[in-house]
Biotite code that builds the C-alpha atoms (Angstrom):
import biotite.structure as struc

atoms = struc.array([
    struc.Atom([27.360, -35.420, -47.674], chain_id="A", res_id=1, res_name="ASN", atom_name="CA", element="C"),
    struc.Atom([25.876, -32.846, -49.982], chain_id="A", res_id=2, res_name="TYR", atom_name="CA", element="C"),
    struc.Atom([24.448, -32.610, -53.453], chain_id="A", res_id=3, res_name="SER", atom_name="CA", element="C"),
    struc.Atom([24.371, -29.748, -55.901], chain_id="A", res_id=4, res_name="SER", atom_name="CA", element="C"),
    struc.Atom([20.881, -28.350, -56.429], chain_id="A", res_id=5, res_name="THR", atom_name="CA", element="C"),
    struc.Atom([21.664, -26.158, -59.451], chain_id="A", res_id=6, res_name="THR", atom_name="CA", element="C"),
    struc.Atom([24.338, -25.716, -62.095], chain_id="A", res_id=7, res_name="LYS", atom_name="CA", element="C"),
    struc.Atom([27.632, -24.614, -60.613], chain_id="A", res_id=8, res_name="SER", atom_name="CA", element="C"),
    struc.Atom([29.608, -21.851, -62.294], chain_id="A", res_id=9, res_name="ILE", atom_name="CA", element="C"),
    struc.Atom([33.408, -21.791, -62.493], chain_id="A", res_id=10, res_name="MET", atom_name="CA", element="C"),
    struc.Atom([35.053, -18.723, -64.018], chain_id="A", res_id=11, res_name="THR", atom_name="CA", element="C"),
    struc.Atom([38.675, -17.879, -64.778], chain_id="A", res_id=12, res_name="VAL", atom_name="CA", element="C"),
    struc.Atom([39.450, -14.161, -64.955], chain_id="A", res_id=13, res_name="THR", atom_name="CA", element="C"),
    struc.Atom([42.745, -12.929, -66.364], chain_id="A", res_id=14, res_name="LEU", atom_name="CA", element="C"),
    struc.Atom([43.190, -9.663, -64.499], chain_id="A", res_id=15, res_name="GLY", atom_name="CA", element="C"),
    struc.Atom([45.531, -6.693, -64.535], chain_id="A", res_id=16, res_name="LYS", atom_name="CA", element="C"),
    struc.Atom([47.029, -7.449, -61.115], chain_id="A", res_id=17, res_name="THR", atom_name="CA", element="C"),
    struc.Atom([46.067, -11.104, -60.521], chain_id="A", res_id=18, res_name="ALA", atom_name="CA", element="C"),
    struc.Atom([44.326, -14.054, -62.168], chain_id="A", res_id=19, res_name="ASP", atom_name="CA", element="C"),
    struc.Atom([41.300, -15.431, -60.337], chain_id="A", res_id=20, res_name="THR", atom_name="CA", element="C"),
    struc.Atom([39.353, -18.658, -60.233], chain_id="A", res_id=21, res_name="LEU", atom_name="CA", element="C"),
    struc.Atom([35.781, -18.190, -58.998], chain_id="A", res_id=22, res_name="SER", atom_name="CA", element="C"),
    struc.Atom([33.245, -20.872, -58.101], chain_id="A", res_id=23, res_name="LEU", atom_name="CA", element="C"),
    struc.Atom([29.554, -20.347, -57.320], chain_id="A", res_id=24, res_name="LYS", atom_name="CA", element="C"),
    struc.Atom([27.204, -23.158, -56.377], chain_id="A", res_id=25, res_name="SER", atom_name="CA", element="C"),
    struc.Atom([24.101, -24.054, -54.459], chain_id="A", res_id=26, res_name="SER", atom_name="CA", element="C"),
    struc.Atom([24.248, -27.266, -52.448], chain_id="A", res_id=27, res_name="VAL", atom_name="CA", element="C"),
    struc.Atom([21.783, -29.206, -50.347], chain_id="A", res_id=28, res_name="ASP", atom_name="CA", element="C"),
    struc.Atom([23.115, -30.313, -46.956], chain_id="A", res_id=29, res_name="ILE", atom_name="CA", element="C"),
    struc.Atom([20.753, -32.338, -44.784], chain_id="A", res_id=30, res_name="ASP", atom_name="CA", element="C"),
    struc.Atom([17.746, -30.723, -46.470], chain_id="A", res_id=31, res_name="GLY", atom_name="CA", element="C"),
    struc.Atom([19.043, -27.147, -46.201], chain_id="A", res_id=32, res_name="PHE", atom_name="CA", element="C"),
    struc.Atom([20.071, -25.142, -49.259], chain_id="A", res_id=33, res_name="THR", atom_name="CA", element="C"),
    struc.Atom([23.420, -23.420, -48.856], chain_id="A", res_id=34, res_name="VAL", atom_name="CA", element="C"),
    struc.Atom([24.800, -20.900, -51.374], chain_id="A", res_id=35, res_name="GLN", atom_name="CA", element="C"),
    struc.Atom([28.605, -21.109, -51.604], chain_id="A", res_id=36, res_name="VAL", atom_name="CA", element="C"),
    struc.Atom([31.179, -19.084, -53.495], chain_id="A", res_id=37, res_name="SER", atom_name="CA", element="C"),
    struc.Atom([34.932, -19.127, -53.593], chain_id="A", res_id=38, res_name="ASP", atom_name="CA", element="C"),
    struc.Atom([37.420, -16.665, -55.073], chain_id="A", res_id=39, res_name="VAL", atom_name="CA", element="C"),
    struc.Atom([40.984, -17.895, -55.436], chain_id="A", res_id=40, res_name="THR", atom_name="CA", element="C"),
    struc.Atom([43.453, -15.156, -56.327], chain_id="A", res_id=41, res_name="SER", atom_name="CA", element="C"),
    struc.Atom([46.538, -16.408, -58.143], chain_id="A", res_id=42, res_name="LEU", atom_name="CA", element="C"),
    struc.Atom([49.618, -14.681, -59.519], chain_id="A", res_id=43, res_name="ALA", atom_name="CA", element="C"),
    struc.Atom([49.238, -12.556, -62.631], chain_id="A", res_id=44, res_name="LEU", atom_name="CA", element="C"),
    struc.Atom([49.910, -14.692, -65.721], chain_id="A", res_id=45, res_name="GLY", atom_name="CA", element="C"),
    struc.Atom([49.066, -18.000, -64.019], chain_id="A", res_id=46, res_name="SER", atom_name="CA", element="C"),
    struc.Atom([47.083, -19.079, -67.077], chain_id="A", res_id=47, res_name="TRP", atom_name="CA", element="C"),
    struc.Atom([47.681, -18.504, -70.778], chain_id="A", res_id=48, res_name="PRO", atom_name="CA", element="C"),
    struc.Atom([44.960, -16.510, -72.563], chain_id="A", res_id=49, res_name="LYS", atom_name="CA", element="C"),
    struc.Atom([43.865, -19.734, -74.262], chain_id="A", res_id=50, res_name="THR", atom_name="CA", element="C"),
    struc.Atom([42.406, -20.948, -70.930], chain_id="A", res_id=51, res_name="VAL", atom_name="CA", element="C"),
    struc.Atom([39.346, -18.855, -71.772], chain_id="A", res_id=52, res_name="LEU", atom_name="CA", element="C"),
    struc.Atom([38.641, -21.300, -74.625], chain_id="A", res_id=53, res_name="GLN", atom_name="CA", element="C"),
    struc.Atom([40.244, -24.538, -73.397], chain_id="A", res_id=54, res_name="HIS", atom_name="CA", element="C"),
    struc.Atom([40.805, -25.686, -69.786], chain_id="A", res_id=55, res_name="PRO", atom_name="CA", element="C"),
    struc.Atom([44.419, -25.618, -68.619], chain_id="A", res_id=56, res_name="ALA", atom_name="CA", element="C"),
    struc.Atom([46.450, -26.024, -65.438], chain_id="A", res_id=57, res_name="LEU", atom_name="CA", element="C"),
    struc.Atom([47.755, -22.898, -63.743], chain_id="A", res_id=58, res_name="PHE", atom_name="CA", element="C"),
    struc.Atom([51.456, -22.288, -63.282], chain_id="A", res_id=59, res_name="SER", atom_name="CA", element="C"),
    struc.Atom([53.516, -21.986, -61.167], chain_id="A", res_id=60, res_name="PRO", atom_name="CA", element="C"),
    struc.Atom([52.105, -24.601, -58.842], chain_id="A", res_id=61, res_name="SER", atom_name="CA", element="C"),
    struc.Atom([51.775, -24.554, -55.904], chain_id="A", res_id=62, res_name="PRO", atom_name="CA", element="C"),
    struc.Atom([50.954, -20.904, -55.124], chain_id="A", res_id=63, res_name="GLN", atom_name="CA", element="C"),
    struc.Atom([50.394, -19.179, -51.800], chain_id="A", res_id=64, res_name="THR", atom_name="CA", element="C"),
    struc.Atom([46.882, -17.832, -51.170], chain_id="A", res_id=65, res_name="LEU", atom_name="CA", element="C"),
    struc.Atom([46.273, -14.846, -48.920], chain_id="A", res_id=66, res_name="THR", atom_name="CA", element="C"),
    struc.Atom([43.218, -13.090, -47.608], chain_id="A", res_id=67, res_name="GLU", atom_name="CA", element="C"),
    struc.Atom([41.344, -10.867, -48.372], chain_id="A", res_id=68, res_name="PRO", atom_name="CA", element="C"),
    struc.Atom([41.967, -11.452, -52.095], chain_id="A", res_id=69, res_name="SER", atom_name="CA", element="C"),
    struc.Atom([41.117, -15.160, -51.654], chain_id="A", res_id=70, res_name="SER", atom_name="CA", element="C"),
    struc.Atom([37.882, -15.892, -49.795], chain_id="A", res_id=71, res_name="ASN", atom_name="CA", element="C"),
    struc.Atom([35.072, -18.375, -49.223], chain_id="A", res_id=72, res_name="PHE", atom_name="CA", element="C"),
    struc.Atom([31.490, -17.226, -48.643], chain_id="A", res_id=73, res_name="THR", atom_name="CA", element="C"),
    struc.Atom([28.419, -19.203, -47.651], chain_id="A", res_id=74, res_name="TYR", atom_name="CA", element="C"),
    struc.Atom([24.799, -18.205, -47.077], chain_id="A", res_id=75, res_name="SER", atom_name="CA", element="C"),
    struc.Atom([22.149, -20.187, -45.209], chain_id="A", res_id=76, res_name="VAL", atom_name="CA", element="C"),
    struc.Atom([19.056, -19.229, -43.174], chain_id="A", res_id=77, res_name="PHE", atom_name="CA", element="C"),
    struc.Atom([19.280, -15.687, -44.572], chain_id="A", res_id=78, res_name="GLY", atom_name="CA", element="C"),
    struc.Atom([22.732, -15.114, -43.066], chain_id="A", res_id=79, res_name="GLU", atom_name="CA", element="C"),
    struc.Atom([26.012, -14.763, -44.977], chain_id="A", res_id=80, res_name="THR", atom_name="CA", element="C"),
    struc.Atom([29.506, -15.506, -43.685], chain_id="A", res_id=81, res_name="THR", atom_name="CA", element="C"),
    struc.Atom([32.712, -14.613, -45.522], chain_id="A", res_id=82, res_name="GLU", atom_name="CA", element="C"),
    struc.Atom([35.997, -16.228, -44.552], chain_id="A", res_id=83, res_name="LEU", atom_name="CA", element="C"),
    struc.Atom([39.453, -15.179, -45.698], chain_id="A", res_id=84, res_name="GLY", atom_name="CA", element="C"),
    struc.Atom([41.487, -18.001, -47.211], chain_id="A", res_id=85, res_name="VAL", atom_name="CA", element="C"),
    struc.Atom([45.201, -18.512, -46.630], chain_id="A", res_id=86, res_name="SER", atom_name="CA", element="C"),
    struc.Atom([47.204, -21.514, -47.658], chain_id="A", res_id=87, res_name="GLY", atom_name="CA", element="C"),
    struc.Atom([48.418, -23.154, -50.824], chain_id="A", res_id=88, res_name="THR", atom_name="CA", element="C"),
    struc.Atom([46.727, -23.798, -54.175], chain_id="A", res_id=89, res_name="ALA", atom_name="CA", element="C"),
    struc.Atom([48.028, -26.601, -56.344], chain_id="A", res_id=90, res_name="SER", atom_name="CA", element="C"),
    struc.Atom([47.130, -27.722, -59.848], chain_id="A", res_id=91, res_name="ASP", atom_name="CA", element="C"),
    struc.Atom([47.269, -31.382, -58.807], chain_id="A", res_id=92, res_name="SER", atom_name="CA", element="C"),
    struc.Atom([45.808, -33.687, -56.181], chain_id="A", res_id=93, res_name="ASP", atom_name="CA", element="C"),
    struc.Atom([48.494, -34.758, -53.677], chain_id="A", res_id=94, res_name="PRO", atom_name="CA", element="C"),
    struc.Atom([46.736, -38.127, -53.310], chain_id="A", res_id=95, res_name="ALA", atom_name="CA", element="C"),
    struc.Atom([47.451, -38.993, -56.937], chain_id="A", res_id=96, res_name="GLU", atom_name="CA", element="C"),
])
C-alpha cells in the first residue's frame, strides 16, 4: 500500500513525432518517500488538440509501447533507477 505525499502531475504532450503521457508523483511506501515518473509514448495524433483543454481517450487503443521512448523512473535513498517499458497501453480497464 502507498499514499501520495504531494500533488501528482499528469501531462499530455502533442509532439512532432509522438504524443506522450507523463506522470510525476511522490508516494510514501512503508514510511519511505519514493519519487516516481512515467513517460508513455503513443502514436502521433493519438489525441485531438482539444485534449489540452478537456480530457479525452487516446486512439487507436490498444497501442504497443516500446523502450526507450516509454520508461518508468523511481528514486529512493538518493538512488535513481530507470526502466524501459514495453507492452500495451489501452484507454480502458480490461476488468470493466
